[in-house]
C-alpha positions, 0 to 999 in steps of 0.5 A, a space after each residue: 342307892 338314893 334316888 336322883 333329885 327331881 329336875 326343876 320342872 319336876 320339883 315345880 309340878 310336885 310342889 304344886 300338886 302337894 299344895 293342891 292336894 292339901 287345899 283343894 278338898 277343903 276349899 271345894 268342901 267349904 264352897 259346897 257346904 255353904 251353897 247347898 248344905 252337903 259336904 264334898 264327901 256327901 256329894 261324892 257319895 250321892 254322885 257315885 250312887 246316882 251313876 251306879 246300876 239301880 242307884 245302889 252300891 256295896 259299901 266296900 265298892 262305894 268306899 273304893 270309888 271315893 277313896 275312903 275307908 269302909 268305916 268312914 263311908 259307913 259313917 257317911 252313909 249312916 248320916 245320909 240315911 238318917 237324913 233320908 238321902 240313902 237307904 242301907 240294907 244287908 246284901 241279899 246275895 251273901 248277907 255279908 256286906 251292906 248296900 247303899 241305895 240313893 233315895 228320890 230325896 237324895 237324887 233331888 239333893 244331888 241335882 240341887 247341889 250339882 250347879 254349885 259344885 260345877 261353879 266351884 270346880 270351874 272357879 277353883 280349877 278348870 278356869 285356870 287351865 288353858 284350853 290347849 293344855 286341858 286334854 293333856 292335863 286330864 290325861 296326865 292326872 288320869 294316868 296318875 290316879 289309875 296308877 295310884 289304884 294299881 299300886 295301892 297295898 291292897 292290889 299290890 303283892 307284898 314285897 320283901 323289905 330287904 333284897 
């Protein structure tokens, strides 16, 4: 049985969200690269490492935190390593995974980029949401984000295609 069409309000929300998903990452990336010389993905990598215990994370956890594949985060970490912003080592506990650690130079680069990132986030998104709607919008988007993680193929039991 086909799903019922979206209501007009649902359709407006969905189309706006699709446009934001297609354009916002590119715009934030352009702003950050132009102003501070790091890409949005590099910034997210450095930020997640800065917030982690001992400023280090397994690459698999870092990839999940940012929403990237393990191969993509591996390439990003390797590039950041060659620039002296992170180090990479084998996990000593099981010797199976790799751990990225933020270096002092990486923390300095992150702190330098932070004001530019905030300016871009405000200019591109936050300043366009009225104060009365901000908390509700944040809750709604957080719920969507959390449910996306909960329903990803890696966390969802496989289901038969035919009932």
